[in-house]
Residue, then its C-alpha position, 0 to 999 in steps of 0.5 A: v441415490a436409491i430410496q428403498r421402501r418396504i411394503p409391510v407384510s400382511p398378517f394373512n400372508l404368514l410366509g411373507q411371499t408377497t412382500m415387495k421391495l419398491v426401489i426409486y432411483r434419483n439422480g442427485g447431480f447438478t445441471l449444466v446451467e447450475n454449474v456454469v452459474t456457480l463457476a461464474l460466481v466463484s470466478l467473480l469473487s476470486l477476481s475481486f480478491i486478486n484485485l484487492a491483493i494487487l491494490a494492497g501491494k501497490m499501496a504498500r510500495s507507495a508508502r515504503e517509497q514515501l517513507t524512504a523519501s522522508e528519510i532522505i530529506e531528514m538525512k540531508l537536513e540533519a547533515i545541514r543542522g550538524s554543520t557550523w554556521g560558517q559552513v551553512t552560510s558559505a556559498n558552496f558547502v551545501p550541494t543544491q541538487f542530489v540523486v539517491t537510488n534505492g529501488a526508485v530514483y529520488t531526485g532532490t533539491i536543497t534551497m537555502r535563503k535568508k529569511p526576509v524578516t525585519e527583526t534584529y535576528g534576521d541576518s542570522l536566520v536561514e531558511v532551508i528547503v529540501a524537496v524530493r521527487w520520484n515516480t510511483d507507477r509512472r505517477p510523479q510524487h513529491l515531498q518537501m520539508t522546511t527548516w530555519i537555521s540560526p547560529y542560536g538554534f533551529f526551528a522546524s516546519y513540516 
């Protein structure tokens, strides 16, 4: 960058022969230390944003897998709820274990047992528990839903 400054012409010098031009040159660049510090700060900020993006991806995957497990459980419960009372109370109608593969491997169990109540409707009340297990990033996950079925209707508990 050149800075130019003219020295004014004296009124005694009418021809302007003694005018001078003063030119000062400055280097306007940054030093190596300034460049290294800037590069380190930009790298640190970039790494934090990259880590944030990775974490957001993992959380989205975990939420998607949990939603899939919830849909699997609801599908199994709806299949049982849609059955007749005779089918529900028969010994081999409902499988006790199942496996569903949808990106992740979901293993599940279905437990059906008589509800231990002393009321008169206790013989016509069955508790159904559907549990699903899967792994997300080598961490075990678990989701379970319970419902009670009777020939007169059903009650749900989450």
